[in-house]
N, C-alpha and C positions, 0 to 999 in steps of 0.2 A: 504494499499499499504506499502511496505518496500523497501528501495533502499540503494545502496552502492555507494559512490563517492570516487574516488582516483585521486588526482591531481598530476601534476609534480611540481617541483621547477622551478626556472628561474635563468639564469645568466644574468646580465645587463651589456653589453659589451661596452657601450658608449653612449654619448649624442651628437647630431649633431650641435645644434645651441643654444647659450645663448645671442645672440645679439638681435634678434626680429625685425630687421629693414626690413625684407622681409614680415612681416605680420604674421609669425608663430614663435613659441618659442619651445624649447626642440627638440623633435625628438629623437628617441632611437634605439639602436641596441641591440638585445638579442636572447637568445635561451632557449627553454624549455629542461629540463633534467629529466631523468627517476627517479633519486633519489636526495635528499630524497623526501618523499611524505607526503601529507596530506590525511588521510583516515577517513571517517566517514560513519556511518550507521544511518538511520532515519526511523521512521515508525510513523503511526497514533497513537495518544494517546488522553485521555480526559483531559490532563494537560500538563504543560511544564516540561520537564526533559532533562537536557543536562549534560552528563558525560564526563569527559576528557577535560573540558573547564575551564574557569575562568571568572572573572567579566567582562573582555573585551569581551569575546565571548557572554556572556549574553546580554551586551549592544548592540553588533552588532545584535544579533537575534532581539532585541526589535525594531531596526530601520525597519526591514522588516515587523514585525507585525503591526507597526504603519502605514507605507506607504501603505500597502495593506488592512488595516482595517479588520484584521483577528484575530481570537482568538489564543492565544499561546498554541496551542494544538498539541504537537509533542514531540516525544522522539528522542533525538540525542545522539549518542555515538561516540565521537572522539577517535580513537584507535592509530592513528599516526599523528604526527605534524612535520612540517618543523621547524627547529630551527629559533627563532625569532630574528630579528634585526642583522643578520650577513650578509645581502646582498643577499639573496636567494628568496626574494619575498614572505615571508610567509604570510603577511597580506592580500595581494590580493587573494591568493589561498584559504585562510580561508574565506574571505569574499564571494567569488563566490561560494565555495562549500556550505557554510551555506545558502546562498540566494537561490541556486538551490534546496537544500533539502526542504527548508520551502515552496517555491512556488509550487514545484512539489507534495509534500504531500497534499497541499491544493488545488490542481487542477487549479493553475494559470499559464498561459502561459506567461512567463517573458523572455525577451531577456537578454543576457549577459551584454550588455552595460547598460541596465536599472538596473540590479543588481549592476553593478560597481558604477553607479551614486548614488543609494541609499546608498551605503556603503562608499561614498566619495572616491573612488578609480579611478585612471586614470587621475588625473589632471596634473601630472607631466610626466608620461609614460604610454603607451598602451601595453607594452611588456608582463606584467603579465596577462593582460586580454586576449591578443592574445594566450599566452601560455596555458591558461586554455582552450580556445575555440578550438584551432587548433594545437597547438605544433609547432615544427619545429624552423628554424632560422628566425627571424622576424626583420624588420625595419618599424618604424612607423614615420609619418610626423610631429609629435607634434601637438599642438593645435593653433588655431588662437589667437593672442596676447590678444585680449579683450574679448575672450569667457570665460564662466564660466561652469564647469560641462561637457564640451565636451570631449569625449574620442577620443584620437588620432587615425586617420585612419591607417590601415596597408597599406603600399605601396609596400612591398616586403615580400614574404613568400616562403621559399624553404625547402623541407625536407633535414635534415642533414645527411651526410654520415654515414651509419650503421657501418662502420669499423673505425670510429674515436671515441675516448673516452675523455671525460673531466676528469681531476684529480683535485679535489677541496679540498684545504686545508682551514680549519676553525680554525684558532688559538684562544685560549681563551684570551679575553681581557675584560677590564672593560668598556671602552667608547663605546657608542652606538649612532648612529645618526638615528633619524627616526621622523615621524610625524611633529610636529611644529618646531622642531629643523631643520629638513630638508628643510622645507619652508622658514625659516628665513635664512639659509645658501644661498639658491638660491636668496633671495632678496637682499643679500649683493653683489652678483657678477654680477647681470644683470643690464645693459647690458655688456657683455663680449666682448673682442676683436674679430672682424669679422675674422681676419687672422687665428685664431685657427680653427674656424668653417670651413673656406675655405679648410684648410688642411685636417680635418677629412672627410669632404664630398668628397673630391677628392680621399682620400685613400679608402673610402668605395666603390665609384663607379668604380674606375679604377683598384683597387688591390684586395680588400677583396671580393667583390661579384664575380668577375671572377674566383678567386681562389676557392671559394666555388662551383661554377657551374662546374669547371674543375676538382674538387676534388684534388686540389693541396695543401696538408696539410702544406707543408713548407711555401708557400707564404701566405696562410691563417693565419698561426701562426704569421709570421712576421708582416702582416697587423694589426692583433689584438694588438700586442705589440705597434705598432706605433700609433694606435688610442688611446689605453689606456693611453699611456704617454701624448698625447695631451689633452686628457680629464682631466688628472691630472692637467695640467697647468691652467684650469678653476679654480680649487679648492685649489691650492697650498698655498695660503695665509690663507685659512680657516682650512686647515688640516695640515698645516706646512710641505708641500712637496707634491710630486706626489701621495704619498700613505698616507692614514690617520693614519696607525700604523707603527712604526718602524719594527715590526715583519712581516708585510706584505711585506714591501720593502725587507726585508731580504729573505723571501721565493721566491718572484718573482725573485730576483737576482740569487738565487740558481737554479731556473728552467731554466733561460736564459743561465746560464753558464754551464749547464749539459745536453745539447742535447734535451731539451723538446721543443715542437713546439709552441712558444709564451707563453706569461703569461700576467696576469693583475689582477686588482682588480675589483670584481663585486659590482656595485652600491657603497655604502659607506664603504664596507668591514665589517669586517676585512677578509671576505672569498676572496681567491685569486684562480685563476684557470690557468690550462695549458692544452695542447692537446697532445694526443699520438695516434698512430695507435693501434688498439685493440691487435694486436699480441705482442706489446711490453708494454702495459699499466701497467701490473702487476709489471714488472721490474721496470719501472719508479715510480710506487707508492711506491715500497720497498725502492728505493733510497731516495725518499722524506721523507718517515717515518723515515728512519735511520738518515737523516739530522736533523729532528725535535727532535728526541730523543737525539742525540749527543750535540745539542745546547740548550737543555732544553726548548724547545717550546711545551707547553701542547696544545692539540687540537685534531681535527679529520680530517680524510682524507676520501673522498668519490670519488670512481672511477665509472663513470656512462656514458652511452650513452645519446645522446639527445633523447627527447621524440618527436616523429614526429606526434603524435595523439592527444595530450593535455589530458584533463581529461576524465576519463571513468565514465559513469553513468549507473549502472546496477540495473534493477528491480529484487528484490529477490523473 
């Protein structure tokens, strides 16, 4: 057997609750996006050969071999990767793509949630898992406070409008937050004030979701901005402000002051996002690129639609 897997990236748009007094914790808002991608091809082999990876990829693959008690007999070629630790969910997409490739090549019927648990994914957010499996705009309910290894259930999923596009700016920065650093940061702020969570949940239910269903990009963008700023209040003492990087704040302010539809930081950043209607997206991208060049901000800009289908798995 030979197969090809192509995954979306994801934008993490907000956390619902860091109080935990109602029995659940976290809860997330997010969306799968068509670009950037992780792409890999895999086929049967009499030995283990992984190209385009690194030590972390090899260690991750080993988890699946050990769990399923299978021989490491597979050839994997990773041809495209999502940038790591910039807020686009690269780790979860890599984990699920790798786990899917290994289990399918070995004839194992494995569920996505099982693969996530084996790889240690989904303890804080279920957005990346749902983005891989289904795509679209996603809200998850978080996990029960005392649970371990529970993947948060999806409580809302909606296809994203085809004529809306995200413009994602990924400024080059030195500081990165992930893994154990991320878990330590959450430990420092939990329990957080319930009032912030109440505001976020109210904005989600009364403003953001109706705007999405009614395809009102103006109200949807405004809601994203308001939610993003409140999420930033959870972390302001840890990241020294609403945004982790000064340059991220600078980019968001430019977006909001120049007619873009909302703006915010994805996960821990430094990636920031905004929305535009497809017919004006390239013009907005050009304006943002010019701003970054004039202000000496190195980095990358990606304009992309949402992915409403999740990962593609094709037998070659």
